[in-house]
KOLMARSE-913999 format. One line per 10 residues: their letters; for each residue x, y, z of C-alpha. Coordinates in Angstrom, 2 decimals, m for minus. Example, Ala and Ser with C-alpha at 12.3 -4.5 7.8 and 13.67 -1.06 7.14 Angstrom:
as) 12.30,m4.50,7.80; 13.67,m1.06,7.14
This chain:
xxxxxxxxxx) m258.47,m70.51,153.97; m255.94,m70.34,156.33; m253.37,m67.90,157.12; m249.78,m68.69,156.64; m246.72,m66.90,157.87; m244.02,m65.95,154.92; m240.99,m63.96,155.26; m240.68,m59.72,153.61; m237.81,m58.55,153.37; m237.86,m54.49,154.43
xxxxxxxxxx) m238.33,m53.91,151.04; m241.38,m56.01,150.70; m243.03,m55.78,153.96; m243.28,m51.41,152.67; m244.25,m52.45,149.76; m246.68,m54.05,151.08; m247.75,m51.05,154.17; m248.39,m49.74,150.64; m250.88,m51.57,149.53; m252.60,m51.31,152.87
xxxxxxxxxx) m252.76,m47.97,152.70; m254.67,m48.26,149.38; m257.01,m50.67,150.87; m255.97,m53.98,148.80; m254.66,m56.45,151.25; m252.28,m59.22,150.34; m254.56,m61.63,149.25; m255.92,m59.39,147.23; m252.95,m57.59,144.81; m251.72,m61.29,144.26
xxxxxxxxxx) m254.66,m62.14,143.07; m254.34,m58.95,141.20; m250.80,m60.63,140.34; m252.40,m63.68,138.61; m255.45,m62.10,136.87; m252.67,m59.60,135.31; m250.37,m61.82,133.81; m253.45,m64.09,132.03; m254.09,m60.95,130.62; m250.73,m60.26,129.10
xxxxxxxxxx) m250.82,m64.22,128.09; m254.73,m64.13,126.58; m253.07,m60.89,124.84; m249.71,m61.98,123.84; m251.46,m64.54,121.68; m253.30,m61.82,120.02; m250.54,m59.73,118.30; m248.06,m62.63,117.96; m251.25,m64.05,115.30; m251.91,m60.20,113.95
xxxxxxxxxx) m248.22,m60.32,113.61; m247.66,m63.63,112.58; m250.59,m62.27,109.73; m248.73,m59.37,108.41; m245.70,m61.10,107.72; m247.79,m64.19,105.63; m248.21,m61.89,103.87; m245.53,m59.57,103.41; m244.06,m63.36,102.20; m246.62,m63.99,99.66
xxxxxxxxxx) m245.77,m60.26,98.41; m242.81,m60.91,97.74; m242.28,m63.99,96.21; m245.02,m62.51,93.59; m242.06,m60.09,93.16; m239.78,m63.14,93.16; m241.15,m64.46,89.95; m242.04,m60.92,88.11; m238.36,m60.80,88.18; m237.84,m64.77,87.64
xxxxxxxxxx) m239.47,m63.76,84.68; m237.37,m60.60,83.78; m234.38,m62.11,83.84; m235.77,m64.67,81.79; m236.12,m62.46,78.97; m232.66,m60.89,79.44; m231.04,m63.97,79.25; m233.17,m65.39,76.37; m232.16,m62.15,74.52; m228.63,m62.03,75.29
xxxxxxxxxx) m228.49,m65.72,73.67; m230.18,m64.91,71.13; m228.22,m64.16,67.49; m229.84,m60.69,66.86; m227.28,m57.78,66.77; m227.43,m54.94,69.62; m229.52,m52.58,67.08; m232.40,m55.28,66.65; m232.10,m55.86,71.03; m232.21,m52.33,72.26
xxxxxxxxxx) m235.33,m51.50,69.94; m237.43,m54.92,71.19; m236.33,m52.71,74.87; m237.36,m49.46,73.91; m240.62,m51.52,72.80; m241.06,m53.61,76.17; m239.97,m51.10,78.59; m241.15,m47.18,76.81; m244.72,m48.57,75.78; m245.95,m45.44,77.99
xxxxxxxxxx) m246.93,m42.70,75.60; m250.68,m41.89,75.10; m252.59,m42.17,72.97; m252.39,m38.34,70.98; m247.96,m38.75,71.12; m248.86,m41.79,69.35; m251.56,m40.36,66.52; m248.62,m37.83,66.49; m245.59,m39.98,65.35; m247.89,m41.61,62.55
xxxxxxxxxx) m248.45,m38.13,61.53; m244.91,m37.95,60.74; m244.19,m41.45,59.51; m247.34,m40.48,56.68; m245.23,m38.26,53.19; m247.75,m37.05,51.57; m245.40,m36.66,48.11; m245.25,m40.59,48.33; m248.32,m42.50,50.74; m251.37,m39.46,48.24
xxx) m250.28,m38.88,45.50; m247.91,m41.09,44.81; m244.75,m39.21,43.25
């Protein structure tokens, strides 16, 4: 194209000299600047898309947790409003939330409940 005269500050003139010492013309520097700008914009869109995907996944997980908590709240509200006494409510909660016994522990619990005198020999 053609040459254009531009005014530079002293600091800008020093930067132009550094560029020229490194074998880069002002025109090449401008081209590089615009290429970097395009690359940054393209890369930032990728980062935004990636973060949007992460946030969307987190939102769906939180919605599942909210649904589970809502169900649990409903159960507690039903228990609270029911005419069942405290002992029965406690037993219901233990049965529902404390069912983490292994097979061996369940077998031993059944063994403890058996009465040899009453169940087998009918004394």
